[in-house]
Every structure is written in structure tokens, then in C-alpha cells.
N, C-alpha and C positions, 0 to 999 in steps of 0.2 A: 503493500499500500505507501504510495507517494506521500508524503507529509511535508510540512510547512519548509523545512533544513532543503528539502528536492526544489520545491517551489522558488526558493529564496537564493538558491545555489547561483543563477545563469550572471553572467557578466552583463551591468546595464549599458557598458561601453564599449562593447565588443564591434568590431566593423563601423564604427562612427567616426571614423580618421577622415577630418578633410580634404579637401584636393582643389586645385586653381578650377574657375569656374566659368567656362565659356560662353562665348558672347550668344546670348539667346536671339531669335529671329526676330525683325521687327514684326511687331503686331500679330502677335501671335502669344494667346494667352495659354501657356503649358499647366495644365490641372492634374493631381496625382490622387487618385480615390482609389476605395479596394476591390469594389466590382464597380463591372459596366452594369446598366439596364437589364433586366429579366427581358423586355421589351420597351420599344418605342412606343407603343400604343398607350396610352394611359386606360381605356378599358381594360388593360390586360397587364402592366406592370405591378409590381408588387414591393421589389426592393427597394431600401431607402436611396439607391443611386439610382434610380427611376425617376423618384421623384425627384433627385437634385437637378436630370438633364433634362424632364419636362420644365422645369421652371427656365430654362435658355431658349427649348425649343418652341413650348406651345404658351400660349396666351388663355391667360383665364379670364370666365366672366367678369369677375374683379378681379384685380393684383395686389400683392405684396409692396407697400410703400417700402422706401428706403430705411425707413425705423423700423420694420415689420407691423404696421398697423394696415388697416385697409385704405385700396386707393381705388379710384377707376383703371379700370382693364378695358375688354372689349366694348363693357357698358360704362357709359359717359355718365351714369347716374341712373336712381333705382328709388324707388317708394313702395311706399305697403299700405293695406288696408285693413280692416275688418279686424284688427289688432294683431296685426301679422300673417292671418291667413290667404293674404292675397299679396303677392309681392308683383312688381313689373321694373322689367330691366330696360333700358332704352341704351340702343347699342350708338357707337362712334356713327358719324356720317362716313359713309367711303371706307371704310374697310374691305380689305381685301384679300385671298390667302396669298400666298408668295407666289402663286404659279398669274397670280392676274386676278384671279376666276372671285366673284363679288362674294363676301361673306354678308350674309344676311342672319335674319332671325329663326326663317325654314332651318338653317344649320345648326342652330342655336337647339330646336325643338327637336332635330333628327338625332343630334348627340346625345341628349337628354333619354330620350326612348334608345337608345343602343345602350347603353349604359347598364341600364337593368335587364334588356330583353337577353333571355340564355340561348337564344340562338345567334346571336351575334356577337358575344363577348364572354367575356368571363364573369357575368352580370353578378353583381351587388348593389343593394341597399344606396352602401354608402353614404354620402350628404343628403339622396334624395328619398330618405327614410321616411321624410313626413309629406312628400306630393302625394297628392290625390291618387290613388289604384298605384301605384307604383309596387306594393305588396305582391297586388294579382298579377302582374304584370309581371314579376320576377318567378312567381312558384307558376306561369302559366296560365294561367286564368282569366285571363282577358288579356287582348291584342294591346302591342306598345301604344297602339294611339289612344287608348284609353286613361291614358298616364296625363296629369295635371298638368300638361305644359301646352302654349300655344300662341302662337304669332298671330299677333293683332295687326302687322304690317310690315314692312320690309326691316324694320328698327326696334322694333316692341316686340319682348317677350313677358308674358302673363306666366306664373306659377302659383298655382291653384294646390292649396294644403289642407292637409286635415285637421292638422293643428298649428295653432300658431307657434310661428319659429324665427324669434326673433335676432338669432346668428345667421341665419341663409346669406347674407351679405359676406360676411367673412368665410360660410363653407366654400361659397362659390370659388374664392381662391384658386383653389385646387379641380374646379370644373374648367374643363379644356376641350372648346367645343371642335368638331371633326368635321374633315373636307368631303362630305357627301359624296361630289361629283367623284371624288380621286378612290374612296374606299368602292364605291360598286363598281368600279372599273376593274381595280387590282385585288380589291378583295384583302386576304393576310399580308401579301407583298405590300399593300399599301406604305407601307415603313420600311421600305428598302432605301438605300440612299437614292437612288433612280429616280423613284417614286413619290418618296416623301412629299409632302407640302403641309407649310407650317401657318401658322399666324403669327408666332412669337419674335423674339427679338434674332434667332440665329435660324439658322436654317443646316440640314445636314448634308454634308457635300462627300464623307466615306466612313466607313465601319470594316470593323475587322474585332474578332475575339478578344482584342488586348487596346482596341482603339474608337474613338469617335471624333471628326472632323467636323466643327460646325465654320459656317461663316455669317457673316450679317447678315440679315433678312431686308432689303431694301424696300420690302411691301409693310414691315410692321409700323404700325401706326403711329409708334413714337421713334423712327429710324434715326431722326437727328441726332438725339440724345444717348446715341450708343456708341459711345468712343472705339471699344475693342473690335479689331477686323476680322478675326480668325482665332477660332479656338481647339486645343486639341485637349480631348479627356481622354486618358489611358487609365486601365484596371492594373493597377499593380498590388497585389492581395498580399503581399506581404509588411507587416509596418514597419519591422526596419528597413528593410528595400526603400518604402519611399522615404524614409528620411535620410537614408545616402545620398539617393538620390535627387532630393532637396539641396541638401548639401552640397553637390558638387555642382548646383546650378542647372540640373535637367530641367527644373518643375518651377514655375511660380507661387502655386497654388499644391495645399497637400494638406487631407485631412487626415484624422488619428492616427496621432504617431501611437508607437506602443506605451502602454500605462507605466508599466516600469521604467521608463525613460523619461517622463515630463521635465521632474527634475533637472537630470542633465540636461536635457535640452533648452529649457526656461533658462537654465547659466550660458548654455554654450552661443545659442541662435539670439539672446538678446528680442529686441525689438520686431526681428521677423517671427518671433515667437507667439500665439497669441491666445489666448483663453477667454472663454464667452461663458455668460450665465446661460446657459440652455434649458430647455425642460427636453432632459436626457433621464432614462431610468433603467435602471437594470436590476431583471426583477429573476425570479423563478416561476414559471410554469408551471402551476400543476395541472393533473387531468383528473377531475374530480370522479368519471368514470372507471378508475381504481378503484379497487376494494380499500387500498391501505390508505386513499387519499379523499376516502369519503365523505370522512367524519371529520367535523373541525376542530375538535382536540385534537387529533392527530397534527394536523396542519398549524395547528397553533405551536404544537409544543417541537416540532419540526422548526420554526420559523425563530422559537425562542430558544434554539440548541447552535444558531448560527453567532459565531464571533465577525460580525461586521464592521468593526473599528480595527481589524487585522486586514482585511481586504482592502478597506480605504486606505489605509496607513501604510501600508507596502505593495498592494498594486498600482496606487492610484498617486503616488506621492503626494497625499493631505490633499488634492483637489476635488476630489469626492466628497461627497458629504452622507455616512450610514444613514438606513432610513427603515423604519417600518412602513411608511406611508407610499401613497402613491402621488397626492400633491404635496410639493413641497414643505413641511410645518418644522416649526422645532420644536425637536423631539431628544430631551437629555435621554433616554432610556434606549435611544435607537443602536447604541455602540455593541458593547460588549455583550457575548451570550450570557443568558442566564443558568442559573443552576436548573436542570431540566432532570426529571426521572427519566431511569432506563423508559425505551419506550419498544412497546412489542409488535414490530412490524409484518411476523412472519415469513420475511422473503428480503431477499435484497432489492432493493430500490433502481432503478435504473434510472441514472442521469445522463440527458443527450444533449451536446455540447459541440461547439465549434473551435478550431483551432486559437490558440491564440488567447488573449484576456480571459474568454470567457473558460478554457479548460483551464488556466489557472484559477478560478473563480470556482468550477466544479470542485478540483482538486480538494481545496480550500474548505469546501461546503461540505464534501465527502469525508474528510478527516473529522469536523466539527462532529456530523452524525455517527461518525464511527464512536465517540468518544458517549454517547447515549446511546448506546447499542444499536445503531441502525445500519449494517451494511449495505454498500453501495456496487451498482455497476455500473463503467461510465464510458459511455460514444462518443466517439470524436468523428465528425462528419463534416464535408462542408455543408453551408450555409442551404443549398436547395435540398439535399437531401436532410438536412431537419426538417427546415418549413413541410416537406412533401409527411414526414413522422410525424409531425402535428396535428397535422392536416388529418391525418387518416388516424390518429389518436392511438398510434405506437406508440408509446412513452407514458412513463410516470413522472417524469423532472424533466425541464429543458431550462437550461440557461438562456434567457433571452433578453432583448434589449431595445429600446427605437428611441429616436431621437425627433422632437415633434417638430423639429428645422426653425423657421422663423415662427412657429405660434408662441407668442410670448407669455400671454395666458395661463398662470401655472394649471387651472382649472382645464385647459386642452388633454394634459396627461390621463384625465380619464375618459374622455370619447374612444380610446383605443377598443377599452374593455365593454361600452355600451352595446345593449344588443343589435349585432350588424357589423358592428366594428372587427378592424382588422387585426384586434388581438383576442379577440370573441370567440377563442375555439379553444377553449379546456375545457368544456363540459360543463358549465355552472350553470343555471339557469334562477334566480332570485328577483322575485316579483316587487319587494322594496327598493331594489338598486336598479331595476330596469323603472320602475316609476320615477324614481327622485330624477335619473337621468333626461326622465322623456321630458319631465317640470322644466330643468334644466334647460335645456334644448329648444323648447317652444317659448321662452322669457324672453321679452323685450327691455325690463328692467333690470339692468346691471346687478342689483342687490339683490333681488330674489332670485338671479339667475344663481350667484355664487353659494346664496342659501342653500337652492337646490344641490349644485355641487357638492356642497358641504357633506349634505346627509347621505349622497350615495359613496363619498369617500368614506363615512362614517360605516356604513353599512360593508363596504368592504374588505374593510380593516376587523371590524368585527367579526366575521366569516372566516378573516384569511383565505381569501377567494385565490390571491396567489401570494406569493413572499416576498414583498419587495426587499431588494439590497442596498443599492445605491441610487444617491442622487449625482449627477456627473455635470462636470463642465465639458465644453466642447473646444478643441486644441486644432488650430492651423498652422501651418508653416504656409507664411508669406513672403514673397522676397520683397528687395526692396524697390522691384520698377512697378509694382502696383502701386495703383494709387485709387482715390475713393472709399476704400473700407473703412468701416466705423468700428469703435471699440467695444460698442455695446451691441453689435448686430454679426452674426456669422456672414463671412464674405462668400453669396451663397447665391445673388441675385449680380451674375457676372457682367450684365448690362448695363449697370451703375458703376463698372470699374472703369478704368484708366489705366492706358500702360505709358511709363515714364520712356524718355530715351534711352537706348541701349549704350550704354558705355562700356567701353574694352579695359578690363583690366590686365 
């Protein structure tokens, strides 16, 4: 059994020696991230890397402002009636796709229907959970045309909701309309570089298993403000390799450095190493359909046995906060493990994880649980294999995390666990939690919405439906040639950035 000594044996600085930095190409932003998108189709992509690429290639009905708030996107304005049951989004005048084809309200309506139509996409309710008849369309009980969305004219779209939803404009930041005329011509191949038509700041010009190439889209509604002409996004799966290549001058932006190198990198890179307050949660997903984990008292005992302070201190250089909650709160009892009686599980618990930081966390958790009398078996696989196993229910425990990106409101941390959310795959149904989440989502009053979210979080905590471990910060390495970044927002909106002239060293 690997233990803490094994975990701490690796050298932090191995392979991190610097080297001379070559002159980068003018006008090209070079970005390294863990994975490339699993699909460039927003109706199919599930990886965080897909969401990052969508922010560059596609345009939302609303958008992220530079400070992370809500801003006009394809829609220049919006209004609501009936306390939030009817919403009206008004498109900008003269919108076109990157091929010059007009982008109209009918495209928006067709796109909304496509997202929940099981015949056209990996259908899910997502942010359309409150739209009239969306659930029935998803279940195949009604045709997509029955969904409560309609084009009032070429530039106005109406959304009819079953319940008020004050958050709809916020959620529409990640609703990316599709080019119907291209998808009907090419089908699933519409996302190939030679076919892809977008409405975002960039278009796709090249693709391989290791990189995406993008160029500025002259048809983008705000193209005059997009300063960087071209982007190359590379998949560099190994975090230590990303660090070495960034330090060698091969990249301008690189995310997710190894957690055990954060302190070293902060000292060595100085202003080129940036940390951001971010809605990142690292947690254990528990399969409630497996008998040992169906009992709340067992889940609470397993949670109480974990030394979160050790994980935060040893693996994250003190930049992560131990937590027992999903929403960040001050929790003085969240750190060290409590005294737990020996647990009678009856068989080893299977822990599924991915290589790197999650694997180290799995080993630490297994060590803590062994002290409480619980044996474990650890399965280390690539992310896609882990996701498939979780979706199929083939797991006991999975080390999981998500980064809500630019969604700065801390209560958005709960949304993935709501019924229909992307993290709602642990076989837990609870009417009290679901009701509180539904109330939070439909509230237009921020105070009332916050209260409902607090009630939902309290229920999640009371039941130990999952086991939160850490709230983390986001870390990026940013080269000196990148301008326009902010100290409080992750550099994920590349249309807001610019490049300084190249200087030969």
C-alpha cells in the first residue's frame, strides 16, 4: 500500500531547468492546456477544454464581460414579463456567420431545439430545464417544435418558461447557436475545419489530435476589438511538460501546473505565474446505488476520516482550502480528520481516478480510510475512461473536480449537482435538494435566490451526498508578451487580450 512517504518522495524541481527562449511568431498566441476538446460541437462536448475552446470559436446569446459579468452577445438586449416566465432576446442588426450567411432568430430557435432533441445531439436539458415542453422533447414524448421557443421576427426570440427563471440571461452566456445551413448540409462533419462555420471571435483553420489552429473571424460582430490575429491551442497532457515548455518560451499561456510545484513556480516565474480566485471544487463522487455508500452514516464516516489539511498543504502548497462544503464558507473544522470508529464496509471500495494530482489525492484518501479499517482498490485511467465508467455506474468512488471558469458567483458551484446538471451522475435523488435548487434558479431577486441556494447546500452537506475535499485557486502561466490580462479574472477570453511586439533575446 502506497502511503504518505511515497507521495512526498517525488522531487518538485526535477526537469525544471530553464533554457534560452526563442523569438515567438508575431501575431500568434500559443496556448497549452491539458486536453483538446472532445468535440467542437457544443451539443456534444463535455470536457472543460471544450468549454474553453467554445469561448473563442462560438458566440453566446449573451456573453461574459471582461470582468466575468453578463454582457450583450449575439443579443444586444433582453427583457422579461410575467415575473420571469417570458423572456425576449433581441439580436444585433446585421449578424452573419463566418461564411457570410445571415444569422437570424430562426437559427437561435433551431439551435435551442437541437440541444434537447435526442435525434440530433447528445441531448440534455442543460440550461433549458425550465423551457416549456423541453423535458417532454428530451424524453421523445413531443416533437422539438413543441418546445417553448419562437422567432417573433428576424431579430427577436421568445422563450416561454414553465416557472420564472431570473438567471436565464446568465445561463445564455453558454448557449451557442448553431449554423443550421451548414449542419443540414454536412451532418456530424460540420465541425471539421473545412466545414466549420462559427459566429465567434475566431474560426477554425486546422485540427489534429494535438492542436487546434484558429484565426480571427472578420464576420464577428465585435471583430474590430479582437487584437490577436491567430491562436494555436496545443494539448500537452503532462503538467510538468507544460511547465518546461512554457519556461522554454514555447507557449504564451499554459494552465494547470502540477500542484506540488506551485510554490517553486511562484518563486521562479514571478509575475509570469498568476493565481486567481476561482470556482474550483475537488471532491469525491459517491455512487449511491452501491450498497456500502447508500447509507448516509457511512458516507459521513468516510468523509470524517479524511485529512483534508494534509492534502491541501502537501499537494497544493497551501493555495487550496480544505472544505466539507460545496459553496465556499469559513469552516474551521474542515481540515484534519476526526476520530472515526472502525468502519464495516464488507469489501474493498473501488476508487477511480486519473493520473497526476487526482491519483495522489486518491492515495492519500486510501491511506486515511485504511486507518479507519476500510480497504480500497485504486483504478487509474485516462479521463475519458473514467467519465464512461461513472456514467455507466461502474464505480464506488471517483476523484472528481470541476472549474466553473468565469462563473464567479459562488452559488454556481451547486448547479452541476442539480437534477440534470453535468455532475448529477451519482445516483442520488432528493426532493428537498431538488426543490431548493429549483427555487434558486427561478428567483429574480438575488437575496431570495441566495437563500434558496443556501438551503440546497445545507441539504447536500447534511446528507454527505458527495465528499468535498478542497476549494482551489486557478493557476496560469502568462508570458511577458501577453497584454490585457486582469488580476481577478482567468485569461480565458482571448479576444480581450493582445500581444506585445516580439523582442529578440
